[in-house]
Backbone of each chain as nested JSON, in Angstrom:
{
  "chains": [
    {"id": "A", "residues": [
      {"number": 1, "name": "MET", "atoms": {"N": [-17.867, -0.549, 18.197], "CA": [-17.938, -0.742, 16.82], "C": [-17.536, -2.354, 17.328]}},
      {"number": 2, "name": "ALA", "atoms": {"N": [-18.718, -2.797, 16.526], "CA": [-18.536, -4.553, 16.429], "C": [-18.382, -5.06, 14.663]}},
      {"number": 3, "name": "ARG", "atoms": {"N": [-17.552, -6.206, 14.647], "CA": [-17.755, -6.039, 13.131], "C": [-18.153, -8.169, 13.391]}},
      {"number": 4, "name": "VAL", "atoms": {"N": [-19.011, -8.033, 12.432], "CA": [-19.775, -9.292, 12.451], "C": [-18.904, -10.1, 10.831]}},
      {"number": 5, "name": "VAL", "atoms": {"N": [-18.651, -11.201, 10.931], "CA": [-18.179, -11.71, 9.792], "C": [-19.513, -12.865, 9.566]}},
      {"number": 6, "name": "VAL", "atoms": {"N": [-19.705, -12.983, 8.428], "CA": [-20.871, -14.244, 8.241], "C": [-20.394, -14.841, 6.713]}},
      {"number": 7, "name": "ASN", "atoms": {"N": [-19.768, -16.076, 7.217], "CA": [-19.955, -16.888, 6.001], "C": [-20.839, -17.827, 5.433]}},
      {"number": 8, "name": "VAL", "atoms": {"N": [-21.381, -17.937, 4.247], "CA": [-22.274, -18.821, 3.889], "C": [-21.78, -19.697, 3.056]}},
      {"number": 9, "name": "ALA", "atoms": {"N": [-22.244, -21.029, 3.082], "CA": [-21.729, -21.871, 2.446], "C": [-22.692, -23.107, 2.202]}},
      {"number": 10, "name": "LEU", "atoms": {"N": [-22.525, -23.726, 0.632], "CA": [-23.57, -24.366, 0.412], "C": [-23.555, -25.644, 1.171]}},
      {"number": 11, "name": "LYS", "atoms": {"N": [-24.704, -26.224, 1.731], "CA": [-24.937, -27.572, 2.486], "C": [-23.914, -28.487, 1.666]}},
      {"number": 12, "name": "PRO", "atoms": {"N": [-23.414, -29.56, 2.526], "CA": [-22.286, -30.703, 1.963], "C": [-23.186, -31.463, 1.053]}},
      {"number": 13, "name": "GLU", "atoms": {"N": [-24.377, -31.794, 1.264], "CA": [-25.219, -32.436, 0.273], "C": [-25.462, -31.598, -0.984]}},
      {"number": 14, "name": "ILE", "atoms": {"N": [-25.375, -30.312, -1.193], "CA": [-26.06, -29.831, -2.218], "C": [-24.511, -29.786, -3.543]}},
      {"number": 15, "name": "LEU", "atoms": {"N": [-24.429, -29.911, -4.547], "CA": [-23.828, -30.242, -5.792], "C": [-23.264, -28.545, -5.552]}},
      {"number": 16, "name": "ASP", "atoms": {"N": [-21.916, -28.403, -5.896], "CA": [-21.542, -27.091, -5.843], "C": [-20.666, -26.808, -7.585]}},
      {"number": 17, "name": "PRO", "atoms": {"N": [-21.116, -26.697, -8.363], "CA": [-20.776, -26.666, -9.435], "C": [-19.499, -25.715, -9.882]}},
      {"number": 18, "name": "GLN", "atoms": {"N": [-19.417, -24.371, -8.975], "CA": [-18.404, -23.264, -9.053], "C": [-17.312, -24.243, -8.308]}},
      {"number": 19, "name": "GLY", "atoms": {"N": [-17.766, -24.791, -7.292], "CA": [-16.376, -25.249, -6.509], "C": [-15.534, -26.32, -7.714]}},
      {"number": 20, "name": "ARG", "atoms": {"N": [-16.266, -26.992, -8.294], "CA": [-16.167, -28.227, -8.854], "C": [-15.333, -27.682, -10.55]}},
      {"number": 21, "name": "ALA", "atoms": {"N": [-15.667, -26.565, -10.64], "CA": [-15.024, -25.713, -11.792], "C": [-13.684, -25.282, -11.579]}},
      {"number": 22, "name": "VAL", "atoms": {"N": [-13.514, -24.778, -9.945], "CA": [-12.49, -24.337, -9.662], "C": [-11.389, -25.816, -9.023]}},
      {"number": 23, "name": "GLN", "atoms": {"N": [-12.027, -26.606, -8.878], "CA": [-11.22, -27.361, -8.252], "C": [-10.647, -28.136, -9.739]}},
      {"number": 24, "name": "GLY", "atoms": {"N": [-11.171, -28.072, -10.61], "CA": [-10.626, -28.264, -12.241], "C": [-9.221, -27.379, -12.584]}},
      {"number": 25, "name": "ALA", "atoms": {"N": [-9.779, -25.966, -12.749], "CA": [-8.855, -25.196, -12.517], "C": [-7.528, -25.192, -12.032]}},
      {"number": 26, "name": "LEU", "atoms": {"N": [-7.474, -25.431, -10.559], "CA": [-6.277, -25.424, -9.774], "C": [-5.583, -26.771, -9.886]}},
      {"number": 27, "name": "GLY", "atoms": {"N": [-6.077, -28.036, -10.224], "CA": [-5.561, -28.884, -11.085], "C": [-4.667, -28.797, -12.411]}},
      {"number": 28, "name": "ARG", "atoms": {"N": [-5.371, -28.056, -13.11], "CA": [-5.167, -27.623, -14.498], "C": [-3.7, -26.767, -14.293]}},
      {"number": 29, "name": "LEU", "atoms": {"N": [-3.774, -26.044, -13.562], "CA": [-2.699, -24.958, -13.402], "C": [-1.636, -25.524, -12.358]}},
      {"number": 30, "name": "GLY", "atoms": {"N": [-1.747, -26.526, -12.332], "CA": [-0.52, -26.997, -11.341], "C": [-0.585, -27.593, -9.932]}},
      {"number": 31, "name": "LEU", "atoms": {"N": [-1.733, -27.323, -9.139], "CA": [-1.946, -27.987, -7.711], "C": [-2.446, -29.075, -7.99]}},
      {"number": 32, "name": "THR", "atoms": {"N": [-1.783, -30.034, -7.49], "CA": [-1.912, -31.531, -7.331], "C": [-2.416, -31.793, -5.959]}},
      {"number": 33, "name": "GLY", "atoms": {"N": [-3.307, -32.909, -6.14], "CA": [-3.995, -33.312, -4.844], "C": [-5.242, -32.571, -4.42]}},
      {"number": 34, "name": "VAL", "atoms": {"N": [-5.69, -31.898, -5.214], "CA": [-6.976, -31.157, -4.598], "C": [-8.339, -32.357, -4.74]}},
      {"number": 35, "name": "SER", "atoms": {"N": [-8.463, -32.701, -3.57], "CA": [-9.801, -33.34, -3.276], "C": [-10.911, -33.022, -3.463]}},
      {"number": 36, "name": "ASP", "atoms": {"N": [-11.051, -31.831, -3.034], "CA": [-12.595, -30.838, -2.858], "C": [-12.436, -29.213, -2.941]}},
      {"number": 37, "name": "VAL", "atoms": {"N": [-13.226, -28.706, -3.623], "CA": [-13.21, -26.993, -3.133], "C": [-14.789, -26.839, -3.323]}},
      {"number": 38, "name": "ARG", "atoms": {"N": [-14.968, -26.044, -2.239], "CA": [-16.448, -25.265, -2.097], "C": [-16.231, -23.835, -2.145]}},
      {"number": 39, "name": "GLN", "atoms": {"N": [-17.026, -23.259, -2.957], "CA": [-17.232, -21.799, -2.89], "C": [-18.417, -21.018, -1.76]}},
      {"number": 40, "name": "GLY", "atoms": {"N": [-17.788, -20.306, -1.521], "CA": [-19.315, -19.691, -0.533], "C": [-19.186, -18.133, -0.783]}},
      {"number": 41, "name": "LYS", "atoms": {"N": [-19.727, -17.537, 0.164], "CA": [-19.74, -16.154, 0.425], "C": [-19.61, -15.794, 1.65]}},
      {"number": 42, "name": "GLN", "atoms": {"N": [-18.906, -14.163, 1.579], "CA": [-18.578, -14.106, 2.992], "C": [-18.768, -12.42, 3.091]}},
      {"number": 43, "name": "PHE", "atoms": {"N": [-19.659, -11.966, 4.359], "CA": [-20.477, -10.909, 4.454], "C": [-19.169, -10.263, 5.542]}},
      {"number": 44, "name": "ILE", "atoms": {"N": [-18.561, -9.189, 5.595], "CA": [-18.134, -8.437, 6.622], "C": [-18.889, -7.165, 7.046]}},
      {"number": 45, "name": "ILE", "atoms": {"N": [-19.622, -7.1, 8.064], "CA": [-20.715, -6.249, 8.423], "C": [-20.413, -5.263, 9.663]}},
      {"number": 46, "name": "ASP", "atoms": {"N": [-19.773, -4.188, 9.593], "CA": [-19.323, -3.333, 10.693], "C": [-20.56, -2.418, 11.197]}},
      {"number": 47, "name": "LEU", "atoms": {"N": [-20.719, -2.359, 12.727], "CA": [-22.039, -1.82, 13.135], "C": [-21.564, -0.775, 14.095]}},
      {"number": 48, "name": "ASP", "atoms": {"N": [-21.978, 0.069, 14.416], "CA": [-21.858, 1.282, 15.546], "C": [-22.2, 0.22, 16.773]}},
      {"number": 49, "name": "GLY", "atoms": {"N": [-21.494, 0.659, 17.937], "CA": [-21.612, 0.121, 19.364], "C": [-21.894, -1.737, 19.128]}},
      {"number": 50, "name": "ALA", "atoms": {"N": [-21.769, -1.921, 20.255], "CA": [-21.602, -3.525, 20.257], "C": [-22.592, -4.453, 19.968]}},
      {"number": 51, "name": "LEU", "atoms": {"N": [-22.396, -5.679, 19.281], "CA": [-23.927, -6.3, 19.169], "C": [-24.318, -7.087, 20.292]}},
      {"number": 52, "name": "GLU", "atoms": {"N": [-25.455, -6.847, 20.996], "CA": [-25.939, -7.517, 21.985], "C": [-27.144, -7.374, 22.211]}},
      {"number": 53, "name": "GLY", "atoms": {"N": [-27.919, -8.016, 22.948], "CA": [-29.388, -8.236, 23.386], "C": [-30.146, -8.421, 22.05]}},
      {"number": 54, "name": "GLU", "atoms": {"N": [-31.345, -7.632, 21.764], "CA": [-32.053, -7.592, 20.697], "C": [-31.73, -7.602, 19.474]}},
      {"number": 55, "name": "ARG", "atoms": {"N": [-30.224, -6.526, 19.45], "CA": [-29.959, -6.264, 18.141], "C": [-29.257, -7.753, 17.809]}},
      {"number": 56, "name": "ALA", "atoms": {"N": [-28.501, -8.133, 18.624], "CA": [-27.852, -9.692, 18.148], "C": [-28.848, -10.926, 17.654]}},
      {"number": 57, "name": "GLU", "atoms": {"N": [-29.78, -10.775, 18.44], "CA": [-30.967, -11.759, 18.026], "C": [-31.261, -11.109, 16.055]}},
      {"number": 58, "name": "VAL", "atoms": {"N": [-31.498, -10.215, 16.134], "CA": [-32.042, -9.68, 14.788], "C": [-30.817, -10.079, 13.489]}},
      {"number": 59, "name": "MET", "atoms": {"N": [-29.524, -9.779, 14.565], "CA": [-28.557, -10.271, 13.207], "C": [-28.086, -11.456, 13.164]}},
      {"number": 60, "name": "GLN", "atoms": {"N": [-28.622, -12.567, 14.14], "CA": [-28.674, -13.856, 13.776], "C": [-29.918, -14.162, 12.813]}},
      {"number": 61, "name": "LYS", "atoms": {"N": [-31.05, -13.551, 12.88], "CA": [-31.847, -14.368, 12.257], "C": [-31.931, -13.655, 10.927]}},
      {"number": 62, "name": "LEU", "atoms": {"N": [-31.28, -12.263, 10.571], "CA": [-31.17, -12.124, 9.228], "C": [-29.875, -12.673, 8.27]}},
      {"number": 63, "name": "ALA", "atoms": {"N": [-28.935, -13.292, 9.366], "CA": [-28.222, -14.203, 8.745], "C": [-28.572, -15.484, 8.1]}},
      {"number": 64, "name": "GLY", "atoms": {"N": [-29.704, -15.821, 8.57], "CA": [-30.093, -17.22, 8.477], "C": [-31.35, -17.083, 7.352]}},
      {"number": 65, "name": "GLU", "atoms": {"N": [-31.534, -15.734, 7.203], "CA": [-32.864, -15.593, 6.547], "C": [-32.492, -14.516, 4.878]}},
      {"number": 66, "name": "LEU", "atoms": {"N": [-31.961, -13.7, 5.057], "CA": [-31.341, -12.781, 4.088], "C": [-30.097, -13.046, 3.51]}},
      {"number": 67, "name": "LEU", "atoms": {"N": [-29.281, -13.14, 4.346], "CA": [-27.524, -13.175, 3.804], "C": [-27.266, -15.186, 3.579]}},
      {"number": 68, "name": "SER", "atoms": {"N": [-28.459, -15.79, 3.691], "CA": [-28.273, -17.314, 3.405], "C": [-29.345, -17.626, 2.746]}},
      {"number": 69, "name": "ASN", "atoms": {"N": [-29.316, -18.93, 2.51], "CA": [-31.008, -19.393, 1.828], "C": [-31.127, -20.625, 2.667]}},
      {"number": 70, "name": "PRO", "atoms": {"N": [-31.62, -20.71, 3.562], "CA": [-31.733, -21.983, 4.608], "C": [-32.043, -23.029, 4.111]}},
      {"number": 71, "name": "VAL", "atoms": {"N": [-32.593, -23.12, 2.657], "CA": [-32.804, -24.436, 2.062], "C": [-31.367, -25.272, 1.499]}},
      {"number": 72, "name": "ILE", "atoms": {"N": [-30.724, -24.505, 1.377], "CA": [-29.404, -24.959, 0.264], "C": [-28.406, -24.553, 0.996]}},
      {"number": 73, "name": "GLU", "atoms": {"N": [-28.039, -23.45, 1.95], "CA": [-26.698, -23.043, 2.372], "C": [-26.891, -23.176, 4.199]}},
      {"number": 74, "name": "ASP", "atoms": {"N": [-25.783, -23.325, 4.663], "CA": [-25.114, -23.051, 6.152], "C": [-24.81, -22.015, 6.099]}},
      {"number": 75, "name": "PHE", "atoms": {"N": [-24.795, -21.299, 7.543], "CA": [-23.998, -19.923, 7.837], "C": [-23.108, -20.199, 9.018]}},
      {"number": 76, "name": "THR", "atoms": {"N": [-21.907, -19.509, 9.066], "CA": [-21.608, -19.165, 10.451], "C": [-21.472, -17.676, 10.604]}},
      {"number": 77, "name": "LEU", "atoms": {"N": [-21.602, -17.603, 11.806], "CA": [-21.67, -16.044, 12.403], "C": [-20.561, -15.841, 13.466]}},
      {"number": 78, "name": "THR", "atoms": {"N": [-19.435, -15.071, 12.992], "CA": [-18.59, -14.592, 14.493], "C": [-18.673, -12.947, 14.538]}},
      {"number": 79, "name": "VAL", "atoms": {"N": [-18.369, -12.789, 15.862], "CA": [-18.623, -11.413, 16.35], "C": [-17.313, -10.503, 16.956]}},
      {"number": 80, "name": "GLU", "atoms": {"N": [-16.833, -9.888, 16.611], "CA": [-15.182, -9.223, 17.228], "C": [-16.101, -7.675, 17.869]}},
      {"number": 81, "name": "ASN", "atoms": {"N": [-16.208, -7.741, 18.868], "CA": [-16.859, -6.403, 19.568], "C": [-15.678, -6.014, 19.977]}}
    ]},
    {"id": "B", "residues": [
      {"number": 1, "name": "MET", "atoms": {"N": [-4.273, -34.407, 5.19], "CA": [-5.007, -33.929, 4.519], "C": [-5.07, -32.155, 5.039]}},
      {"number": 2, "name": "ALA", "atoms": {"N": [-4.807, -31.496, 4.32], "CA": [-4.785, -30.055, 4.646], "C": [-6.07, -29.291, 4.137]}},
      {"number": 3, "name": "ARG", "atoms": {"N": [-6.45, -28.277, 4.789], "CA": [-7.58, -27.43, 4.521], "C": [-7.066, -26.169, 4.273]}},
      {"number": 4, "name": "VAL", "atoms": {"N": [-7.636, -25.601, 3.097], "CA": [-6.643, -23.971, 2.961], "C": [-8.308, -23.582, 2.669]}},
      {"number": 5, "name": "VAL", "atoms": {"N": [-8.14, -22.063, 3.665], "CA": [-9.735, -21.362, 3.49], "C": [-8.78, -19.864, 2.756]}},
      {"number": 6, "name": "VAL", "atoms": {"N": [-9.487, -19.656, 1.558], "CA": [-9.13, -18.401, 0.677], "C": [-10.152, -17.463, 0.974]}},
      {"number": 7, "name": "ASN", "atoms": {"N": [-9.824, -16.231, 1.393], "CA": [-11.012, -15.301, 1.711], "C": [-10.557, -14.056, 0.339]}},
      {"number": 8, "name": "VAL", "atoms": {"N": [-11.504, -13.604, 0.072], "CA": [-11.437, -13.077, -1.389], "C": [-12.297, -11.674, -1.09]}},
      {"number": 9, "name": "ALA", "atoms": {"N": [-11.535, -10.237, -0.823], "CA": [-12.422, -9.405, -1.075], "C": [-12.18, -8.291, -1.364]}},
      {"number": 10, "name": "LEU", "atoms": {"N": [-13.184, -7.243, -1.922], "CA": [-12.762, -6.401, -2.834], "C": [-11.773, -5.477, -2.036]}},
      {"number": 11, "name": "LYS", "atoms": {"N": [-10.832, -4.511, -2.835], "CA": [-9.892, -3.687, -1.598], "C": [-10.718, -2.603, -1.342]}},
      {"number": 12, "name": "PRO", "atoms": {"N": [-10.351, -2.113, -0.527], "CA": [-11.276, -1.291, 0.392], "C": [-11.354, 0.132, -0.681]}},
      {"number": 13, "name": "GLU", "atoms": {"N": [-10.539, 0.845, -1.42], "CA": [-10.893, 1.644, -1.889], "C": [-11.855, 1.339, -3.214]}},
      {"number": 14, "name": "ILE", "atoms": {"N": [-12.566, 0.265, -3.879], "CA": [-13.341, -0.408, -4.696], "C": [-14.762, -0.225, -4.389]}},
      {"number": 15, "name": "LEU", "atoms": {"N": [-15.715, 0.706, -4.662], "CA": [-17.181, 0.519, -4.508], "C": [-17.509, -0.884, -4.553]}},
      {"number": 16, "name": "ASP", "atoms": {"N": [-18.481, -1.485, -3.681], "CA": [-18.955, -2.625, -3.404], "C": [-20.599, -2.386, -3.268]}},
      {"number": 17, "name": "PRO", "atoms": {"N": [-21.082, -2.34, -4.594], "CA": [-22.346, -2.389, -4.869], "C": [-23.48, -3.247, -4.332]}},
      {"number": 18, "name": "GLN", "atoms": {"N": [-22.6, -4.749, -4.12], "CA": [-23.536, -5.543, -3.571], "C": [-23.634, -5.456, -2.39]}},
      {"number": 19, "name": "GLY", "atoms": {"N": [-22.291, -4.981, -1.399], "CA": [-22.55, -4.57, -0.277], "C": [-23.351, -3.638, 0.155]}},
      {"number": 20, "name": "ARG", "atoms": {"N": [-23.585, -2.662, -0.453], "CA": [-24.31, -1.578, -0.232], "C": [-25.755, -1.897, -0.434]}},
      {"number": 21, "name": "ALA", "atoms": {"N": [-26.344, -2.602, -1.033], "CA": [-27.433, -3.162, -1.289], "C": [-27.717, -4.074, -0.045]}},
      {"number": 22, "name": "VAL", "atoms": {"N": [-26.75, -4.974, 0.322], "CA": [-27.148, -5.779, 2.019], "C": [-27.332, -4.888, 2.939]}},
      {"number": 23, "name": "GLN", "atoms": {"N": [-26.355, -3.653, 3.083], "CA": [-26.182, -2.669, 3.833], "C": [-27.756, -1.982, 4.452]}},
      {"number": 24, "name": "GLY", "atoms": {"N": [-28.388, -1.683, 2.939], "CA": [-29.878, -1.064, 2.909], "C": [-30.869, -1.946, 3.571]}},
      {"number": 25, "name": "ALA", "atoms": {"N": [-30.42, -3.516, 2.757], "CA": [-31.599, -4.508, 3.488], "C": [-31.548, -4.624, 4.717]}},
      {"number": 26, "name": "LEU", "atoms": {"N": [-30.434, -4.962, 5.226], "CA": [-30.045, -4.919, 6.978], "C": [-31.134, -4.099, 7.466]}},
      {"number": 27, "name": "GLY", "atoms": {"N": [-30.679, -2.862, 7.207], "CA": [-31.237, -1.683, 7.832], "C": [-32.973, -1.959, 7.875]}},
      {"number": 28, "name": "ARG", "atoms": {"N": [-33.306, -1.958, 6.61], "CA": [-34.897, -2.088, 6.403], "C": [-35.658, -3.391, 7.214]}},
      {"number": 29, "name": "LEU", "atoms": {"N": [-34.877, -4.058, 7.382], "CA": [-35.134, -5.305, 7.797], "C": [-35.233, -5.013, 9.742]}},
      {"number": 30, "name": "GLY", "atoms": {"N": [-34.726, -4.133, 9.905], "CA": [-34.821, -3.925, 11.781], "C": [-33.18, -3.994, 12.215]}},
      {"number": 31, "name": "LEU", "atoms": {"N": [-32.315, -4.231, 11.39], "CA": [-30.694, -4.216, 12.385], "C": [-30.408, -2.743, 11.934]}},
      {"number": 32, "name": "THR", "atoms": {"N": [-30.281, -2.14, 13.356], "CA": [-29.959, -0.559, 13.535], "C": [-28.1, -0.652, 13.542]}},
      {"number": 33, "name": "GLY", "atoms": {"N": [-27.88, 0.515, 13.01], "CA": [-26.619, 1.225, 12.956], "C": [-25.646, 0.215, 12.238]}},
      {"number": 34, "name": "VAL", "atoms": {"N": [-25.693, -0.104, 11.164], "CA": [-25.235, -0.979, 10.242], "C": [-24.203, 0.224, 9.361]}},
      {"number": 35, "name": "SER", "atoms": {"N": [-23.221, 0.284, 9.86], "CA": [-21.898, 1.03, 9.112], "C": [-21.461, 0.749, 7.758]}},
      {"number": 36, "name": "ASP", "atoms": {"N": [-21.439, -0.314, 7.635], "CA": [-20.679, -0.628, 6.435], "C": [-20.817, -1.937, 6.113]}},
      {"number": 37, "name": "VAL", "atoms": {"N": [-21.062, -2.832, 4.817], "CA": [-21.109, -4.092, 4.448], "C": [-20.375, -4.139, 3.291]}},
      {"number": 38, "name": "ARG", "atoms": {"N": [-19.202, -5.126, 3.377], "CA": [-18.662, -5.908, 2.328], "C": [-19.104, -7.263, 1.873]}},
      {"number": 39, "name": "GLN", "atoms": {"N": [-18.964, -7.344, 0.758], "CA": [-19.119, -8.828, 0.257], "C": [-18.182, -9.186, -0.424]}},
      {"number": 40, "name": "GLY", "atoms": {"N": [-17.927, -10.596, -0.057], "CA": [-16.487, -11.144, -0.627], "C": [-16.857, -12.709, -0.891]}},
      {"number": 41, "name": "LYS", "atoms": {"N": [-15.93, -13.34, -1.478], "CA": [-16.045, -14.716, -1.729], "C": [-15.034, -15.887, -0.942]}},
      {"number": 42, "name": "GLN", "atoms": {"N": [-15.482, -16.789, -0.6], "CA": [-14.902, -17.531, 0.454], "C": [-14.484, -18.96, -0.653]}},
      {"number": 43, "name": "PHE", "atoms": {"N": [-13.476, -19.661, -0.255], "CA": [-13.215, -20.817, -0.954], "C": [-12.519, -21.518, 0.137]}},
      {"number": 44, "name": "ILE", "atoms": {"N": [-13.227, -23.051, 0.285], "CA": [-12.593, -24.028, 0.999], "C": [-12.178, -24.882, 0.554]}},
      {"number": 45, "name": "ILE", "atoms": {"N": [-10.757, -25.446, 0.397], "CA": [-9.955, -26.087, -0.51], "C": [-9.182, -27.328, 0.152]}},
      {"number": 46, "name": "ASP", "atoms": {"N": [-9.85, -28.461, -0.239], "CA": [-9.209, -29.802, 0.872], "C": [-8.389, -30.304, -0.36]}},
      {"number": 47, "name": "LEU", "atoms": {"N": [-7.12, -30.504, 0.266], "CA": [-5.753, -31.384, -0.072], "C": [-5.632, -32.63, 0.427]}},
      {"number": 48, "name": "ASP", "atoms": {"N": [-5.176, -33.635, -0.471], "CA": [-4.249, -34.714, -0.155], "C": [-2.89, -34.175, 0.401]}},
      {"number": 49, "name": "GLY", "atoms": {"N": [-2.872, -34.87, 1.472], "CA": [-1.629, -34.656, 2.312], "C": [-1.336, -32.824, 2.747]}},
      {"number": 50, "name": "ALA", "atoms": {"N": [-0.211, -32.603, 3.261], "CA": [0.099, -31.408, 4.006], "C": [0.311, -30.291, 2.73]}},
      {"number": 51, "name": "LEU", "atoms": {"N": [0.006, -29.336, 3.227], "CA": [0.442, -28.232, 2.295], "C": [1.876, -27.756, 2.502]}},
      {"number": 52, "name": "GLU", "atoms": {"N": [2.949, -27.592, 1.924], "CA": [4.509, -27.358, 2.009], "C": [5.086, -27.297, 0.763]}},
      {"number": 53, "name": "GLY", "atoms": {"N": [6.22, -26.668, 0.878], "CA": [7.413, -26.721, -0.347], "C": [6.674, -25.751, -1.585]}},
      {"number": 54, "name": "GLU", "atoms": {"N": [6.985, -26.517, -2.621], "CA": [6.789, -25.848, -3.625], "C": [4.972, -26.008, -3.798]}},
      {"number": 55, "name": "ARG", "atoms": {"N": [4.291, -26.808, -3.587], "CA": [3.05, -26.816, -3.362], "C": [2.324, -25.854, -2.688]}},
      {"number": 56, "name": "ALA", "atoms": {"N": [3.094, -25.338, -1.652], "CA": [2.177, -24.318, -1.013], "C": [2.87, -22.843, -1.758]}},
      {"number": 57, "name": "GLU", "atoms": {"N": [3.913, -22.882, -2.856], "CA": [3.929, -21.743, -3.387], "C": [2.807, -21.729, -4.482]}},
      {"number": 58, "name": "VAL", "atoms": {"N": [2.692, -22.752, -5.088], "CA": [1.832, -22.969, -6.163], "C": [0.283, -22.279, -5.787]}},
      {"number": 59, "name": "MET", "atoms": {"N": [-0.101, -22.811, -4.462], "CA": [-1.342, -22.327, -3.663], "C": [-1.492, -21.175, -3.565]}},
      {"number": 60, "name": "GLN", "atoms": {"N": [-0.427, -20.236, -3.098], "CA": [-0.622, -18.996, -2.91], "C": [-0.3, -18.427, -4.189]}},
      {"number": 61, "name": "LYS", "atoms": {"N": [0.31, -18.822, -5.246], "CA": [0.156, -18.067, -6.583], "C": [-1.08, -18.107, -7.264]}},
      {"number": 62, "name": "LEU", "atoms": {"N": [-1.577, -19.0, -7.06], "CA": [-2.74, -19.061, -7.448], "C": [-4.082, -18.559, -6.822]}},
      {"number": 63, "name": "ALA", "atoms": {"N": [-4.064, -18.361, -5.406], "CA": [-4.807, -17.751, -4.696], "C": [-4.718, -16.411, -5.343]}},
      {"number": 64, "name": "GLY", "atoms": {"N": [-3.719, -15.799, -5.651], "CA": [-4.113, -14.289, -5.918], "C": [-3.959, -14.071, -7.604]}},
      {"number": 65, "name": "GLU", "atoms": {"N": [-3.978, -15.237, -8.377], "CA": [-4.245, -15.069, -9.777], "C": [-5.263, -15.719, -10.366]}},
      {"number": 66, "name": "LEU", "atoms": {"N": [-5.76, -16.726, -9.605], "CA": [-6.909, -17.502, -10.121], "C": [-8.196, -16.893, -9.475]}},
      {"number": 67, "name": "LEU", "atoms": {"N": [-7.92, -17.255, -7.989], "CA": [-9.425, -17.225, -6.915], "C": [-9.425, -15.579, -6.799]}},
      {"number": 68, "name": "SER", "atoms": {"N": [-8.662, -14.666, -7.18], "CA": [-8.907, -13.439, -6.888], "C": [-8.485, -12.4, -8.004]}},
      {"number": 69, "name": "ASN", "atoms": {"N": [-8.541, -11.41, -8.361], "CA": [-8.361, -10.525, -9.258], "C": [-7.393, -9.319, -8.549]}},
      {"number": 70, "name": "PRO", "atoms": {"N": [-6.11, -9.358, -8.81], "CA": [-5.16, -8.637, -7.996], "C": [-5.513, -7.028, -8.084]}},
      {"number": 71, "name": "VAL", "atoms": {"N": [-6.411, -6.685, -9.378], "CA": [-6.318, -5.147, -9.439], "C": [-7.475, -4.65, -8.704]}},
      {"number": 72, "name": "ILE", "atoms": {"N": [-8.315, -5.471, -8.705], "CA": [-9.515, -5.131, -7.589], "C": [-9.797, -5.489, -6.161]}},
      {"number": 73, "name": "GLU", "atoms": {"N": [-8.881, -7.009, -5.796], "CA": [-9.285, -7.712, -4.77], "C": [-7.998, -7.984, -4.282]}},
      {"number": 74, "name": "ASP", "atoms": {"N": [-8.308, -8.142, -2.733], "CA": [-7.287, -8.808, -1.575], "C": [-7.443, -9.963, -1.242]}},
      {"number": 75, "name": "PHE", "atoms": {"N": [-6.526, -10.958, -0.846], "CA": [-7.146, -12.149, -0.335], "C": [-6.393, -12.571, 0.897]}},
      {"number": 76, "name": "THR", "atoms": {"N": [-6.798, -13.259, 1.522], "CA": [-6.085, -13.908, 2.605], "C": [-6.482, -15.285, 2.805]}},
      {"number": 77, "name": "LEU", "atoms": {"N": [-5.077, -16.013, 3.06], "CA": [-5.12, -17.743, 3.001], "C": [-4.578, -18.358, 4.138]}},
      {"number": 78, "name": "THR", "atoms": {"N": [-5.34, -19.159, 4.875], "CA": [-5.246, -19.676, 6.102], "C": [-5.114, -21.271, 5.823]}},
      {"number": 79, "name": "VAL", "atoms": {"N": [-4.123, -21.881, 6.402], "CA": [-4.254, -23.307, 5.992], "C": [-4.142, -24.297, 7.323]}},
      {"number": 80, "name": "GLU", "atoms": {"N": [-4.898, -24.791, 7.483], "CA": [-5.278, -26.249, 8.568], "C": [-4.657, -27.613, 8.072]}},
      {"number": 81, "name": "ASN", "atoms": {"N": [-3.532, -27.81, 8.26], "CA": [-2.421, -28.976, 8.345], "C": [-2.966, -30.045, 8.834]}}
    ]}
  ]
}
């Protein structure tokens, strides 16, 4: 069994109003010195068997096209086989 | 400068309809053998200075009360000082 973790975050140059709201809230609730907050998504995908060969290519492609929006988001993909 | 990464996910016993929808879509788009998908949130928080002492306690508290809903979600917090 393989576990794939895909983290999706807005590209650095894209404004993140959710992150900005969290930054303000953290400050108001007593956390000092917060210089930036970015909010992203995390997908934890469990697969039967190992992720290799063609299936790894499909996973990589879908992480970039289904799980993230390549126009405004970057993703990282890590595999625990 | 410290970077804090807070990952928030639904507790295992809570149904995740978003994850279920992604699981279905991955299958339809050609990824075989997907046994489970969970969708969560990720917060990347940049702080001035190191996270230690009272500020670390405030961060831990807010991760559990502001960034996640303790009734239905679990969180993990990692710090890169």
